[in-house]
N, C-alpha and C positions, 0 to 999 in steps of 0.2 A: 535225613540221611539214611533212610531205610532202603535196602536193595530189594526191588521187586522185579523178578524176571518177566519179560514181555511174553515169552513163549516157553512151554514146557514140552520136551519131546521124550516119550517113554519107549524103550525097547525092553521087552520082558526078559531077554537073555542078558541084558547088560546091567549087572547088579549096581554099578556105581550110578548109572543114570536113574534107575528105579529108586535108589536111596535119596538122590537129589530131589526127585519128584516128591517122595514122602516128606522130606524136610521142608519143601516149598509148601506143601499142604498144611504142615504144622505151623509154619510162619504165618500163612494167612488166617489160620484158625485163631492164633494167639493175637494177632493184630485186630481181628474183629472183636475178640474179648476185651481187649485194651480199649478200643473205641467206645464200645458199649459201656464199659465202666466209667470212662471219662464222661460220656453224655448223661449218665444217671447221676453221678456224684456231683456234677456241676450245678445240679438243681437243688442240692441239699445244704442244710446249715453247715457252717464250717466245722463244728465239733463232731458231726456225724460223718463227714466226708471221708476221712481216712478209714474209719471203722468199716464203712460200707465198701470202700474201694478194696480193702484186704479180702472181703468175702468174695467180691467179683473178680479180682485179679490179685492172687496171693503170691507176692514176689518170693516167698519162702517155699512154695510148693515145688516138688520135683518135676512136676509137669509144665512148669513155666521155664522157658529157655531165655527169655529176655530179648528186648529189641533195642538196638542202637538208634538214637535219633538226636536231633538238636531241637531243644525246646526254649521258649522264652522264659526268662526269670521275671519276677514281678517288677524289677526296676526297669525303666524305659530303656530300650536299646540293648540290653544285655541278653545273651543266650547261654545255653549250657549243653554240652554234649554228654548225654547220659546213656545208661542201659537201664531198662525198666525192671530188670531182676535185682538190681543193686538197690539197697534201702534209700540211699541218697537220691538216686535217679528216680526211683519210684515216687518218692515224696514230692520231688520237684515237678514231675509229670502231673500230679494230681493238685498241687497247691501253688506251684510257682516259686517255692523256696524250701530249703531243707529244714533249718531250726529257726523259727521266728524269734525266739527269745534271744538266741545268739546274735541274730541280725539287728535286733533293737539295741543291744549293748554296743555293737560295733558302730551303729549310726550315731549314738549318743557320745561316744568317747573317742572315735577316730576322726581326725579333723584334716582339712586341706593342708597340704605341705608335709604331713606326717611321714615318718620313716617307720614301716611296720614290718616285723619279723613274724612270719606265720610258720610255726613248726607243726607238721602234720597237715599239709594243705589238701591231701586227699585229691579228688578229681578237680578241685578249683572252684567249687560252687560259691565259696566265700572269698576266694582269692579275686575273682572278677568284681565282686562287690566292693572289696577293699580298694581296688585299683580306682574305682570311680569316686570313693570317698576321700582319697589322698590327693587326687588331682596332679598337681606338679610334684608331689611327694613321690615315695617309692615303696614298693612291696617286695620283700624277699620271701619266697615260698620254698618250703623243704618237704620232699616226700620221697622216701627210700624204696617204696614198693614199686617195682619197675612197671607193672601193668597200670597201676593208678597214676604213676608219673607220666606215662604216655598220654593219658587222658587229661592230666593237668596241662601238659604242654599244648594239647589240642585246643583246650578251652582258652588259654592265653592267645593262641594264634587266631582262632575264629572271631574272638572279640577285639583283635588288633590292639592289644594292650602294649603300650610302649613304656610304661613305668613299673613293669613287673619283671623280676628275674626269678627263675625257678631252678632248684638244684636237687638232684637225686641222691641226697645224703641225709643221714640221721643227725639229729642234734643231741649232744650228750655231755658227759663229764670229762672226756678226753678225746684226743685225736687218734684215728687209726681205724683198723677194720674191726667190725663186730658181726656176730651171727644175728640174723633177723628172720622172724617167723612170718611167713606169708601164706595167705589162703589162696586156693585156686580161683581162676578167673570167673567161674560160674558160682562162686559162693556169694550169698546174698548181702554180704557186708564186708568187702575186701578192706575197708578202712580200719578194721579190727586188727589188721596185721601189727605185730608188736615185737619189740626187742625181748620182751619177757614172757608173753603169754603163748606157751607151746600147747597145741591141742592135737587130737588124732588127725584133724584136717589140714593142719599146717605143714609146711616144709621149710627147711632152713636154707637161706641164701647168705652170701657174705656182701655186706655193704660198707661204705665208708661213713665214719662218724667224725664230727668236728664240734668243738666247743663254740659257743656263741662268742665268747671273747676273741678267740683266734679268728673267727670268721669276720667279725667287725673290723679287726685290724687288717686283715689280708685284703679287704675290699675297701679300705679307707673310708668307712662309714662314720660320718661326723656326729650322728645323733641316733638314738633309738627312742621313738615316742611311745610305741605300742608293741607288746609282745603277746601273741596269741599261741597257746599250746593245746593240742589235742593229740597227744603221742602215746596213748595207751600204756601208761605206766612209767614212762621215761621223763616225766615232768621234773621230778626231784634231781635226776641226772642233769637235765638242762641247766637247772638253777645252780648246781654245783660247778658247772663249767661257764657261768655267766657272772661271776662275782664282780669283775671290773666293770662290765657293762651296766650292771644293776646299780652299783655304787656311783658311777660317773653320770649315767643319763637318766636314771630313776624312771624307766618306762612304766606306763600302765600295763598291768598283766591280767590277761584273761585266760583261765584254764579250766580243765575238767579235773576235779579231784575225786577219785573213787577208791574206796577201801580195798576193792578187789585187786587194785594194782599198786597203791601206795599207802604208807602210814600217813594218813591226811593230817594228823595232829603234828607230825614231824615236818610236814611240808608247810603248815601254817606257821610253825615256829621259824622255819627258814625265811619266809617272806617277812615276818615281824622283825627278824634280825636286820633286815635291810631297811627298816623304818617304814614299813607298809601297814596300812589298815586293810584287813581282808573282809570282803563282803560276800555273802552267799546270794546267789541270783535264783530266784524262783518265780512262779506265776504270780505270787503275792507281791513281789517287788525285790529291792535290793536291801539287804539287811546286814549291818556291820556285825562281825564276829569279834567281839572285844576280848574275850578270854578263851582258854582251852575248853572250857565247859560249853561254850557257844558253837563250837566247831561242828559243822555238818557237811557230809560229802555232797557233791553236785558241781554246779558251775560256780566258779569263784571270780570276783574282780578284785584285784589288789591295787590300791591307790597310795602313792607316796605321801607321807605326812609332811607337808611343807612347813 
């Protein structure tokens, strides 16, 4: 989905056209660098691939503008609309997936027929995978960042997903309007937009927030099998607004727990309160955290103690 003009006409006195000409040359130069990086890294061992890719095409560089395109995901038949300056899009371009560890957890614990809540769906790279995993089930995705939400909708549309519904709202502890901090479109990781993290690069917008309990009731959802959260510090808020859902349906919970955003020990105790065993997910495997002394930040999987 890259736009490449068939002909460029330049008039030295027309500054708008000269500017367009310059931008077109920038586009061709960046596209050539991207293709060269792809060709070289595809020959490398997996562990070295991203390290070399960043040297050849550094998505964080101010000289990189990013290119919109549709690329295949590793799963057969699925594609993703990305921008190569965005961290997620950059990784998908070079590897076919964003986070392998997350995808392996989803493959293991999300089943055919499941109802999945995905809070913080971002551009939808995992939403489309969840759609395939649940089959006749359903995926409800939430993304309050307007720019990212547009890309999420696009990825649902181009994959023709009929079992996915997406909403441009935040999930939290109460219903109503909240302030939300978003990064500019050309930021290298727009998914870091957050309810809590305000930086010199962010600007505030107003978005609607809803509790999971009220959403489940309003949409007559009969069960929740899996809850995925990657919402940059609002994970505890979501849990506070999901008491009835957690108690009634006891979904598997997959979340990112980072000290920079949350008191992870308090979040651990919140999950234990609902009768869950909390596991830390790392490259070494899945390790249960049985006491507060075992608690580590990172990706967590919480499973109800039957």
